[in-house]
C-alpha positions in Angstrom: -3.2 0.2 -2.3 -6.3 0.4 -0.3 -8.7 -2.5 0.6 -10.9 -1.9 -2.4 -7.8 -2.9 -4.7 -7.7 -6.4 -3.1 -11.4 -6.9 -2.9 -11.7 -6.1 -6.5 -9.0 -8.5 -7.4 -10.6 -11.4 -5.6 -14.1 -10.4 -7.0 -12.8 -10.5 -10.6 -10.7 -13.6 -10.1 -7.5 -11.7 -10.9 -5.3 -13.6 -8.4 -2.1 -14.4 -10.4 -0.3 -14.1 -7.0 -2.0 -17.3 -5.8 0.1 -20.5 -6.3 -1.6 -23.7 -7.1 0.9 -25.8 -5.2 2.7 -25.5 -1.9 5.7 -23.1 -2.0 8.9 -25.3 -2.5 11.0 -22.7 -0.6 8.6 -23.2 2.4 9.0 -27.0 2.2 12.8 -26.6 2.0 13.4 -24.1 4.6 10.6 -24.3 7.2 12.5 -26.8 9.3 15.2 -24.2 9.9 13.1 -22.4 12.3 13.1 -25.4 14.7 9.6 -25.1 15.9 7.9 -27.5 18.2 4.8 -29.4 17.1 1.6 -27.4 18.0 3.3 -24.0 17.7 1.0 -21.3 16.4 2.0 -19.7 13.1 0.8 -16.4 11.9 0.2 -16.0 8.2 -0.7 -12.4 7.3 -2.5 -11.4 4.1 -2.9 -15.2 3.6 -5.3 -15.3 0.8 -6.2 -18.9 0.2 -2.6 -20.2 0.1 -2.2 -24.0 0.2 0.8 -23.2 2.5 -1.7 -22.9 5.4 -2.8 -26.5 4.9 0.7 -27.7 4.6 1.6 -26.1 7.9 -1.4 -27.5 9.7 -0.5 -31.0 8.3 2.8 -30.7 10.1 1.3 -30.2 13.4 1.0 -26.5 13.7 -1.9 -24.3 14.6 -2.4 -21.6 11.9 -3.7 -18.2 12.3 -4.3 -16.4 9.0 -5.7 -13.0 8.4 -7.2 -11.9 5.1 -9.3 -9.0 3.8 -11.4 -11.0 1.3 -14.2 -13.3 2.5 -14.1 -14.8 -1.0 -10.6 -16.0 -0.5 -11.4 -17.5 2.9 -14.5 -19.2 1.7 -12.7 -20.7 -1.3 -9.9 -22.0 1.0 -12.4 -23.8 3.2 -14.4 -25.3 0.3 -11.3 -26.3 -1.6 -9.9 -28.2 1.4 -13.3 -29.7 2.3 -13.5 -27.8 5.6 -16.8 -26.7 7.3 -15.7 -23.8 9.6 -17.3 -22.5 12.7 -17.8 -18.9 12.3 -18.1 -16.1 14.9 -17.6 -12.4 15.1 -15.3 -10.3 17.1 -14.0 -6.7 17.1 -11.3 -8.0 14.9 -13.6 -9.2 12.1 -15.2 -12.5 11.2 -13.3 -15.8 12.4 -13.5 -18.9 10.5 -12.3 -21.8 12.5 -11.7 -25.4 11.2 -9.5 -27.8 13.0 -6.0 -26.3 13.5 -6.6 -23.4 11.1 -8.3 -20.1 12.0 -8.5 -17.3 9.5 -9.8 -13.8 10.5 -11.6 -11.9 7.7 -10.4 -8.4 8.7 -7.5 -5.8 8.7 -4.2 -7.4 9.7 -3.1 -4.0 11.0 -5.9 -4.1 13.6 -4.7 -7.3 15.2 -3.7 -6.7 18.8 -0.9 -8.0 21.0 -3.2 -10.3 22.9 -4.4 -12.0 19.6 -0.7 -12.4 18.5 0.7 -13.3 21.9 0.5 -17.0 21.3 2.2 -17.0 17.9 5.5 -18.7 17.9 6.3 -18.0 14.3 5.3 -16.0 11.1 5.3 -17.2 7.6 5.3 -14.4 5.1 5.5 -15.3 1.4 3.2 -12.6 0.0 2.6 -10.0 2.6 5.7 -7.7 2.7 6.0 -7.7 -1.1 2.3 -6.8 -1.5 2.8 -3.5 0.5 4.3 -0.2 -0.8 7.0 1.3 1.3 4.8 3.3 3.7 2.7 0.3 4.4 5.7 -1.8 4.9 6.9 0.6 7.7 3.5 0.2 9.6 3.5 -3.6 8.9 6.9 -4.0 10.7 6.9 -1.0 13.0 3.4 -1.5 14.2 2.0 -5.2 13.5 5.3 -6.9 14.0 5.9 -5.0 17.2 2.9 -6.8 18.7 4.4 -10.2 18.2 6.1 -11.8 21.3 9.9 -11.9 21.8 11.4 -15.1 20.5 8.9 -15.2 17.7 10.7 -16.6 14.5 9.9 -15.8 11.0 10.4 -17.2 7.5 10.2 -14.5 5.1 10.3 -14.7 1.2 11.0 -11.7 -0.7 11.4 -10.7 -4.5 13.8 -8.2 -6.0 13.9 -6.6 -9.4 14.8 -3.2 -10.8 12.0 -1.0 -9.4 11.8 1.2 -12.4 10.9 -1.8 -14.7 7.6 -2.9 -13.1 4.8 -1.3 -11.1 3.9 -3.4 -8.1 2.5 -5.3 -6.5 4.4 -7.4 -5.8 7.0 -4.8 -4.9 10.7 -5.3 -5.0 12.2 -5.8 -1.5 16.0 -5.9 -1.6 18.4 -6.8 1.1 18.9 -3.2 2.3 15.2 -2.8 2.7 14.9 -6.0 4.8 17.6 -4.8 7.1 16.1 -1.3 7.3 12.8 -2.8 8.5 13.9 -5.6 10.7 17.4 -4.9 12.2 16.3 -2.9 15.2 14.2 -5.7 16.7 15.0 -8.9 14.9 18.0 -11.1 14.2 18.2 -11.3 10.4 19.8 -13.9 8.3 19.5 -14.5 4.5 19.5 -18.3 4.0 19.0 -18.5 0.2 19.0 -16.1 -2.8 18.3 -17.3 -6.3 17.8 -16.1 -9.8 14.2 -17.0 -10.9 13.7 -14.8 -13.9 13.6 -17.8 -16.3 10.9 -19.3 -14.1 8.7 -16.3 -14.2 7.8 -15.4 -17.8 5.2 -13.0 -16.8 7.8 -10.7 -15.3 10.0 -11.0 -18.4 7.0 -10.2 -20.6 6.5 -6.9 -18.5 10.1 -6.0 -19.3 11.7 -7.1 -16.1 15.4 -7.8 -16.8 16.5 -9.3 -13.5 14.4 -11.2 -10.8 15.6 -12.8 -7.6 14.0 -14.4 -4.6 15.4 -14.5 -1.2 14.5 -16.5 1.9 15.2 -15.0 5.4 15.2 -16.5 8.8 14.3 -13.9 11.5 14.0 -14.0 15.2 12.6 -11.3 17.4 14.8 -10.1 20.2 14.0 -9.6 23.9 12.7 -6.0 24.4 
């Protein structure tokens, strides 16, 4: 699960994880975070998700981070955006209106860069990471987010022996293991989606659920 894996997927167009519409669970549950207009939202491992444009259209400032320049350039082109581009120690920054996407390593983002983020939207980051990387994602990257930051997290859960990730199964115990020390954790929806995901069934998966979590980082 190194960077070359994801670069290859984008180069070959093997991006079955990309959705061609805004995530309905985002539309349904985003208001539960209670954010003010103008809040900055961090979208890790963002790809070219349409969810970033949805968030920006609702008055948020979006900070995405993505390894693949192909993904970022496709996002900008598909939304008719002409970004201003500059370099920093973090990577290449593409800025267009309320949306900024850094082409670089999410794990390299520092606390100063993340200090203005009021929220995180994670539909496809945590489930894209095997367990050792999940520990670093929460224990290191999330540790740099400010107290009071809120998160909408969407996970998948299936019998782990039935399919090789990504996406990887992340059950309730794993969410609590990762977040409970520093975050308030609440599961606000869980549903069976196997019938809606024939690709999983075709791989032999016999049970598939998605869960939506509302999280808030506590004062240190």
